[in-house]
FIKOLZA-1660 file (N, C-alpha, C; in steps of 0.1 Angstrom, whole numbers, plus 5000, padded with zeros to 4 digits):
% residues 95
   i   px   py   pz ch aa at
   1 4987 5252 4876  A  M  N
   1 5000 5242 4866  A  M CA
   1 4988 5231 4868  A  M  C
   2 4988 5214 4862  A  T  N
   2 4982 5211 4873  A  T CA
   2 4996 5195 4866  A  T  C
   3 4989 5187 4875  A  D  N
   3 4994 5169 4877  A  D CA
   3 4989 5161 4864  A  D  C
   4 4996 5155 4862  A  R  N
   4 4995 5150 4844  A  R CA
   4 4987 5137 4845  A  R  C
   5 4985 5135 4855  A  T  N
   5 4983 5124 4863  A  T CA
   5 4965 5121 4866  A  T  C
   6 4968 5132 4872  A  T  N
   6 4951 5134 4885  A  T CA
   6 4943 5151 4879  A  T  C
   7 4949 5157 4866  A  G  N
   7 4945 5166 4861  A  G CA
   7 4939 5180 4872  A  G  C
   8 4944 5176 4885  A  S  N
   8 4943 5187 4899  A  S CA
   8 4959 5190 4898  A  S  C
   9 4956 5199 4909  A  P  N
   9 4967 5208 4913  A  P CA
   9 4976 5203 4924  A  P  C
  10 4987 5204 4921  A  P  N
  10 5000 5201 4925  A  P CA
  10 4992 5198 4935  A  P  C
  11 4988 5210 4951  A  S  N
  11 4987 5205 4961  A  S CA
  11 4977 5198 4964  A  S  C
  12 4970 5190 4951  A  E  N
  12 4963 5186 4961  A  E CA
  12 4962 5167 4969  A  E  C
  13 4979 5163 4960  A  G  N
  13 4982 5148 4955  A  G CA
  13 4992 5143 4957  A  G  C
  14 4989 5131 4959  A  I  N
  14 4996 5127 4944  A  I CA
  14 4988 5112 4942  A  I  C
  15 4992 5107 4930  A  R  N
  15 4989 5095 4927  A  R CA
  15 4997 5084 4928  A  R  C
  16 4994 5073 4934  A  A  N
  16 4996 5063 4936  A  A CA
  16 4989 5049 4929  A  A  C
  17 4994 5036 4933  A  Y  N
  17 4991 5027 4925  A  Y CA
  17 4990 5016 4940  A  Y  C
  18 4979 5007 4938  A  V  N
  18 4976 4993 4943  A  V CA
  18 4970 4991 4939  A  V  C
  19 4982 4975 4936  A  N  N
  19 4971 4962 4931  A  N CA
  19 4965 4967 4914  A  N  C
  20 4973 4977 4911  A  G  N
  20 4970 4983 4899  A  G CA
  20 4962 4991 4895  A  G  C
  21 4954 4997 4904  A  R  N
  21 4946 5004 4905  A  R CA
  21 4948 5023 4914  A  R  C
  22 4950 5032 4906  A  G  N
  22 4953 5045 4910  A  G CA
  22 4944 5052 4920  A  G  C
  23 4953 5063 4929  A  V  N
  23 4946 5060 4943  A  V CA
  23 4947 5080 4941  A  V  C
  24 4944 5088 4946  A  T  N
  24 4954 5099 4947  A  T CA
  24 4953 5100 4965  A  T  C
  25 4963 5102 4967  A  V  N
  25 4966 5105 4984  A  V CA
  25 4974 5121 4984  A  V  C
  26 4975 5121 5001  A  P  N
  26 4981 5138 5003  A  P CA
  26 4999 5135 5006  A  P  C
  27 5008 5148 5000  A  R  N
  27 5018 5150 5000  A  R CA
  27 5022 5141 5012  A  R  C
  28 5030 5133 5013  A  G  N
  28 5037 5129 5027  A  G CA
  28 5024 5110 5034  A  G  C
  29 5021 5112 5022  A  A  N
  29 5015 5098 5031  A  A CA
  29 5026 5088 5025  A  A  C
  30 5016 5074 5035  A  T  N
  30 5024 5065 5042  A  T CA
  30 5015 5054 5030  A  T  C
  31 5021 5042 5023  A  A  N
  31 5018 5029 5022  A  A CA
  31 5001 5028 5023  A  A  C
  32 5005 5027 5036  A  L  N
  32 4995 5016 5041  A  L CA
  32 4982 5035 5045  A  L  C
  33 4984 5045 5042  A  D  N
  33 4978 5056 5037  A  D CA
  33 4963 5049 5020  A  D  C
  34 4982 5048 5010  A  A  N
  34 4971 5041 5001  A  A CA
  34 4962 5034 5000  A  A  C
  35 4970 5020 5015  A  L  N
  35 4959 5014 5009  A  L CA
  35 4947 5013 5013  A  L  C
  36 4947 5027 5028  A  D  N
  36 4930 5025 5034  A  D CA
  36 4919 5033 5018  A  D  C
  37 4931 5042 5009  A  A  N
  37 4928 5054 5000  A  A CA
  37 4918 5040 4995  A  A  C
  38 4930 5027 4987  A  H  N
  38 4923 5016 4980  A  H CA
  38 4907 5016 4983  A  H  C
  39 4912 5008 4997  A  D  N
  39 4901 5001 5003  A  D CA
  39 4889 5012 5001  A  D  C
  40 4890 5023 5004  A  A  N
  40 4875 5030 5006  A  A CA
  40 4874 5036 4992  A  A  C
  41 4879 5029 4979  A  A  N
  41 4874 5037 4967  A  A CA
  41 4869 5023 4963  A  A  C
  42 4872 5013 4965  A  F  N
  42 4873 5003 4957  A  F CA
  42 4865 4987 4963  A  F  C
  43 4862 4987 4973  A  G  N
  43 4857 4981 4992  A  G CA
  43 4871 4973 4988  A  G  C
  44 4871 4964 5001  A  G  N
  44 4878 4948 5003  A  G CA
  44 4886 4958 5021  A  G  C
  45 4896 4952 5028  A  D  N
  45 4902 4951 5039  A  D CA
  45 4922 4950 5037  A  D  C
  46 4918 4953 5025  A  E  N
  46 4939 4954 5026  A  E CA
  46 4944 4961 5033  A  E  C
  47 4940 4970 5039  A  G  N
  47 4949 4979 5051  A  G CA
  47 4948 4971 5060  A  G  C
  48 4934 4968 5063  A  A  N
  48 4937 4960 5078  A  A CA
  48 4941 4942 5082  A  A  C
  49 4944 4937 5064  A  A  N
  49 4947 4926 5068  A  A CA
  49 4967 4932 5066  A  A  C
  50 4970 4939 5069  A  V  N
  50 4985 4944 5062  A  V CA
  50 4984 4941 5080  A  V  C
  51 4970 4952 5087  A  R  N
  51 4978 4961 5097  A  R CA
  51 4972 4946 5108  A  R  C
  52 4967 4933 5104  A  E  N
  52 4970 4924 5114  A  E CA
  52 4984 4908 5105  A  E  C
  53 4987 4917 5099  A  G  N
  53 5008 4905 5094  A  G CA
  53 4992 4893 5081  A  G  C
  54 4985 4897 5081  A  R  N
  54 4974 4888 5071  A  R CA
  54 4983 4889 5058  A  R  C
  55 4985 4899 5053  A  R  N
  55 4989 4898 5044  A  R CA
  55 5002 4912 5045  A  R  C
  56 5014 4915 5031  A  R  N
  56 5026 4918 5038  A  R CA
  56 5024 4926 5025  A  R  C
  57 5035 4943 5020  A  L  N
  57 5034 4950 5013  A  L CA
  57 5049 4945 5000  A  L  C
  58 5046 4951 4983  A  T  N
  58 5054 4945 4982  A  T CA
  58 5056 4957 4972  A  T  C
  59 5071 4965 4968  A  D  N
  59 5069 4972 4960  A  D CA
  59 5066 4973 4948  A  D  C
  60 5073 4979 4927  A  S  N
  60 5070 4971 4920  A  S CA
  60 5081 4965 4920  A  S  C
  61 5090 4964 4921  A  R  N
  61 5100 4952 4914  A  R CA
  61 5095 4938 4926  A  R  C
  62 5085 4940 4939  A  G  N
  62 5082 4933 4945  A  G CA
  62 5091 4929 4957  A  G  C
  63 5101 4937 4956  A  L  N
  63 5104 4939 4967  A  L CA
  63 5099 4940 4981  A  L  C
  64 5100 4936 4995  A  P  N
  64 5089 4944 5009  A  P CA
  64 5087 4958 5010  A  P  C
  65 5077 4964 5012  A  C  N
  65 5078 4977 5012  A  C CA
  65 5070 4983 5025  A  C  C
  66 5078 4984 5035  A  A  N
  66 5072 4989 5051  A  A CA
  66 5057 4994 5046  A  A  C
  67 5044 4995 5057  A  P  N
  67 5039 5004 5059  A  P CA
  67 5039 5013 5058  A  P  C
  68 5049 5021 5067  A  D  N
  68 5051 5033 5069  A  D CA
  68 5061 5038 5059  A  D  C
  69 5061 5034 5055  A  T  N
  69 5071 5047 5037  A  T CA
  69 5063 5048 5033  A  T  C
  70 5072 5064 5034  A  P  N
  70 5064 5076 5022  A  P CA
  70 5063 5077 5010  A  P  C
  71 5059 5082 5003  A  L  N
  71 5052 5078 4989  A  L CA
  71 5054 5086 4983  A  L  C
  72 5064 5089 4970  A  A  N
  72 5062 5094 4955  A  A CA
  72 5053 5093 4951  A  A  C
  73 5050 5105 4941  A  G  N
  73 5041 5106 4935  A  G CA
  73 5045 5090 4921  A  G  C
  74 5032 5087 4916  A  G  N
  74 5041 5074 4913  A  G CA
  74 5044 5064 4916  A  G  C
  75 5043 5065 4931  A  S  N
  75 5044 5048 4941  A  S CA
  75 5032 5034 4930  A  S  C
  76 5041 5027 4925  A  I  N
  76 5030 5013 4926  A  I CA
  76 5039 5002 4937  A  I  C
  77 5023 4998 4944  A  L  N
  77 5025 4985 4957  A  L CA
  77 5019 4981 4959  A  L  C
  78 5018 4965 4954  A  R  N
  78 5009 4953 4955  A  R CA
  78 5007 4947 4971  A  R  C
  79 4997 4939 4971  A  V  N
  79 4996 4936 4984  A  V CA
  79 4996 4920 4983  A  V  C
  80 5004 4909 4993  A  V  N
  80 5010 4893 4989  A  V CA
  80 5006 4888 5002  A  V  C
  81 5004 4876 4998  A  A  N
  81 5006 4865 5011  A  A CA
  81 5009 4871 5021  A  A  C
  82 5007 4872 5030  A  A  N
  82 5022 4869 5039  A  A CA
  82 5029 4853 5047  A  A  C
  83 5030 4844 5037  A  R  N
  83 5035 4825 5037  A  R CA
  83 5039 4832 5052  A  R  C
  84 5052 4838 5047  A  A  N
  84 5066 4830 5058  A  A CA
  84 5062 4838 5071  A  A  C
  85 5058 4847 5074  A  R  N
  85 5050 4854 5084  A  R CA
  85 5045 4842 5092  A  R  C
  86 5031 4842 5085  A  L  N
  86 5018 4828 5085  A  L CA
  86 5036 4815 5099  A  L  C
  87 5038 4816 5086  A  A  N
  87 5053 4803 5090  A  A CA
  87 5056 4806 5099  A  A  C
  88 5065 4818 5098  A  E  N
  88 5077 4819 5113  A  E CA
  88 5060 4819 5132  A  E  C
  89 5054 4822 5125  A  S  N
  89 5049 4821 5140  A  S CA
  89 5040 4809 5142  A  S  C
  90 5040 4804 5131  A  A  N
  90 5035 4787 5136  A  A CA
  90 5043 4779 5143  A  A  C
  91 5060 4779 5137  A  D  N
  91 5071 4773 5145  A  D CA
  91 5072 4785 5158  A  D  C
  92 5067 4794 5161  A  E  N
  92 5070 4796 5173  A  E CA
  92 5062 4787 5177  A  E  C
  93 5051 4788 5182  A  A  N
  93 5039 4783 5186  A  A CA
  93 5035 4769 5191  A  A  C
  94 5047 4760 5179  A  G  N
  94 5050 4747 5181  A  G CA
  94 5063 4747 5194  A  G  C
  95 5076 4761 5195  A  A  N
  95 5084 4754 5201  A  A CA
  95 5083 4753 5215  A  A  C
% end
């Protein structure tokens, strides 16, 4: 039996999508694992940006997604600007 999206046996991983690009990650992987796989395959530093708080994750509906969220096959993630968090940090620094 093979996975329809990867052509690989199901035990080899699951398919997730980061900013519209597919990556294969191990079963039990987190959203941050998918970002790291994306960065390795396509270049970039999205994983580091999320870890540092410069960017944040959302799901396919635009709702916030924690980096440690376990993924299911077909998960869709988007990396977006962390404007709200940056604004809060600036407010705290000025207070």
